[in-house]
C-alpha positions in Angstrom: 21.3 -2.2 16.2 22.8 -5.7 14.7 20.5 -7.6 12.7 21.9 -11.2 12.7 21.1 -14.5 10.3 22.2 -17.9 9.7 21.7 -21.2 7.8 22.7 -24.5 8.2 22.2 -26.2 5.0 21.5 -25.4 1.3 20.8 -26.8 -1.9 22.5 -25.1 -5.4 21.3 -26.7 -8.5 21.8 -25.3 -12.0 18.6 -24.6 -14.2 18.3 -25.4 -18.1 18.1 -21.7 -18.6 22.1 -21.8 -17.1 20.9 -20.1 -14.1 20.8 -21.7 -10.3 18.5 -22.2 -8.1 19.9 -21.9 -4.2 17.4 -22.7 -1.3 18.4 -21.8 2.0 17.0 -22.5 5.1 17.9 -18.9 6.5 16.9 -17.8 10.1 16.7 -13.5 10.6 18.5 -11.0 8.4 21.9 -10.8 6.9 22.0 -9.4 3.4 22.6 -12.5 1.9 21.1 -11.6 -1.5 24.0 -8.6 -1.5 26.7 -11.1 0.5 26.3 -13.5 -2.9 26.4 -10.4 -5.6 29.5 -8.7 -3.8 31.4 -12.0 -3.8 31.9 -11.9 -7.6 30.4 -15.4 -7.9 26.9 -14.3 -9.1 26.2 -11.9 -11.2 22.5 -11.4 -9.8 21.1 -12.9 -6.7 16.8 -12.6 -7.0 14.6 -13.4 -4.8 12.3 -15.9 -5.8 8.8 -16.1 -4.1 8.2 -19.5 -3.2 5.5 -21.6 -4.4 5.7 -25.3 -3.4 4.6 -26.3 0.1 8.1 -27.6 0.2 9.8 -24.9 -0.2 7.9 -22.8 3.1 10.1 -22.3 5.3 12.9 -21.6 2.9 14.3 -18.5 0.8 14.8 -19.4 -2.6 17.3 -17.4 -5.0 17.5 -17.3 -8.7 21.1 -16.6 -9.2 22.7 -15.2 -12.8 25.5 -15.4 -13.9 27.5 -18.0 -12.2 30.7 -18.7 -13.7 32.1 -20.6 -11.0 29.6 -22.8 -9.2 32.6 -25.0 -7.1 33.4 -21.4 -5.7 30.4 -20.6 -5.0 29.8 -23.5 -3.0 32.7 -23.2 -1.3 31.5 -20.3 -0.7 28.7 -21.2 1.0 29.6 -24.2 2.7 31.7 -21.6 4.7 29.0 -19.5 5.9 27.0 -22.3 7.0 27.0 -22.1 10.7 28.5 -18.5 10.8 26.6 -15.6 11.9 25.6 -13.0 9.3 25.3 -9.8 11.3 24.1 -6.8 9.2 25.9 -3.6 10.8 25.0 -1.7 7.4 25.5 0.9 6.1 28.7 1.3 8.3 29.9 -2.0 7.3 30.0 -3.4 3.9 29.4 -6.8 5.6 30.4 -8.3 9.1 30.5 -12.1 10.4 30.9 -14.0 13.4 32.2 -17.7 13.3 29.6 -18.6 15.9 28.4 -18.0 19.1 30.0 -17.6 22.6 27.2 -19.2 24.7 24.5 -21.6 23.9 21.3 -21.7 26.2 19.6 -24.9 27.0 16.0 -23.4 28.6 17.4 -21.7 31.8 21.3 -23.2 31.8 23.4 -21.5 29.4 26.4 -23.0 28.1 30.0 -22.0 26.7 30.2 -22.9 23.2 32.7 -24.0 20.8 34.2 -20.8 19.8 33.3 -19.0 23.4 35.4 -22.1 24.9 38.2 -21.1 22.6 38.3 -17.7 23.5 38.0 -17.8 27.4 41.0 -20.3 27.5 43.0 -17.9 25.0 42.1 -14.6 26.7 41.5 -15.7 30.6 44.2 -19.0 30.8 46.9 -17.8 28.7 46.3 -21.2 26.2 48.4 -20.0 23.3 47.6 -23.0 21.7 43.7 -21.8 21.7 44.8 -18.6 20.4 46.4 -20.2 17.1 43.3 -22.6 16.3 41.2 -19.0 16.7 43.7 -17.7 14.2 44.0 -20.9 11.7 39.7 -20.6 11.6 39.7 -16.6 10.5 42.8 -17.2 8.2 40.7 -20.0 6.6 37.5 -17.5 6.3 39.3 -15.1 4.9 40.9 -17.2 2.5 37.5 -18.4 1.3 35.6 -15.2 0.9 37.0 -13.2 -1.8 36.2 -9.5 -1.3 37.9 -9.9 2.2 40.6 -11.3 1.1 41.7 -9.1 -1.1 41.2 -6.4 1.3 44.9 -4.0 1.9 44.0 -2.7 5.3 43.7 -4.7 8.7 42.8 -3.3 12.4 42.4 -4.6 15.4 39.1 -3.6 17.5 40.8 -1.1 20.6 41.8 -3.1 23.9 40.1 -2.0 26.9 40.8 -5.0 29.3 44.3 -4.6 30.1 43.8 -7.9 32.4 43.9 -9.6 29.3 45.9 -10.1 26.1 45.4 -8.3 23.1 44.2 -11.3 20.7 42.5 -9.0 18.1 45.9 -7.3 17.9 47.9 -10.3 18.2 45.9 -11.6 15.0 46.3 -8.6 13.1 49.9 -8.2 13.5 50.3 -11.6 12.2 47.9 -11.2 8.9 49.2 -7.8 8.0 52.5 -9.5 8.0 51.5 -13.0 6.4 49.1 -11.0 4.0 51.2 -7.7 3.0 48.2 -5.6 4.2 49.1 -2.3 5.8 47.4 -2.3 10.0 46.0 0.9 10.9 45.4 1.9 14.5 42.1 2.1 16.4 42.3 4.1 19.5 39.7 4.3 22.0 39.0 7.1 24.5 39.3 6.3 28.1 36.2 7.5 29.1 34.5 5.7 26.7 34.5 2.2 29.3 34.3 -1.7 28.3 31.0 -2.9 27.4 28.9 -4.5 30.2 26.5 -7.3 30.2 23.3 -6.1 28.7 19.9 -6.9 30.3 17.3 -5.5 27.8 16.9 -4.4 24.2 16.8 -0.7 25.3 20.2 -0.7 27.4 21.7 -2.4 24.5 20.7 0.6 22.6 21.7 2.5 24.9 25.3 0.9 24.6 25.6 1.5 20.9 24.7 5.1 21.7 27.4 5.6 24.1 30.0 4.5 21.5 29.5 7.2 19.2 32.7 9.4 19.2 34.8 7.6 21.0 37.5 5.9 18.9 40.1 7.5 16.8 42.0 5.8 13.7 45.4 6.5 12.3 47.5 4.8 9.6 44.9 4.1 7.0 45.1 5.8 3.2 41.9 7.2 1.2 40.5 4.7 -0.7 41.6 1.5 1.1 39.4 -1.1 1.8 39.4 -2.2 5.7 38.9 -5.7 7.3 37.9 -4.9 11.1 39.0 -7.9 13.2 37.5 -8.8 16.6 37.0 -11.5 19.2 33.8 -10.6 20.6 30.5 -9.3 19.3 28.1 -8.0 21.4 25.8 -4.8 20.7 28.1 -3.9 17.6 28.5 -0.2 19.2 32.5 -0.5 19.1 32.4 -2.1 15.0 30.0 0.7 13.9 32.1 3.5 15.6 35.4 2.3 13.8 33.7 1.8 10.3 32.6 5.8 11.4 35.5 7.1 11.6 37.2 4.7 9.1 34.6 6.5 6.8 35.4 9.6 7.6 39.5 8.7 6.5 37.8 8.3 2.5 37.9 4.7 3.4 36.1 2.9 0.5 34.5 -0.7 1.7 34.8 -2.0 5.6 34.4 -5.4 6.7 34.3 -7.2 9.6 35.3 -10.6 11.8 34.7 -11.6 14.9 35.3 -14.7 16.7 31.9 -15.2 18.5 28.5 -13.3 19.1 26.8 -12.5 22.4 24.2 -14.5 22.0 22.2 -12.8 25.1 22.2 -9.6 22.1 19.7 -10.7 19.2 17.7 -7.4 19.3 16.0 -7.6 15.9 17.7 -10.7 14.3 17.8 -14.6 15.0 17.5 -16.0 18.2 21.0 -17.6 18.2 20.0 -19.6 21.2 17.6 -21.6 19.4 19.8 -22.5 16.6 21.1 -26.4 16.0 25.0 -25.1 16.7 
């Protein structure tokens, strides 16, 4: 099940001993420490027990081996207002650019990311799809491990009534960046992911996705990025990653445009975040 986290502000200051102090108001989960270490911009990120009243609502890290503070700040700036989705150990890292919808009491409103997706998928607005692709590219370019993958794959499409946005984005990224384009196919009996009303049904949805994906055109020891438009339960991404691992892939990352805010089991309540 996805463990989601997000943060909207941080403080990064150097210490006298050459380390850096990072203070983040992180809501939920998201494996931020592992993300920082995997980025290559810090050798070690050590959680520090909060000792002051001012830090009570923050996570504080002591960063060792920071050689490019400006690059680290750019990474943190990019991750602000993003959703860190923990699908480990299936995926090394996974992100959504933002929520699909936000709630204000009983009212649900489509957020910026959901609006762009709706326009591109259901209204045929090509300019909205291009804006989303630009956002995805910007994210990739700032995230060093993802920027240096060698293979990209789109989550398979199940609804023939709408355009294949992930497929279009992946085709562009493969050509633009010289990446291999792998293919994922979903068994026709697996069905579409419907709206889920409870945590238990969400767990059942993840279970339903098992053994429904096949992969082609992927090489052993490759490093793969999965691209999708929306993540709900995470079942599709987990299943794609499982099949990629079975084919000998060494690293798997995921980038999606939006996270369904109705599915927050085990993580941050996205509806309460200041988006």
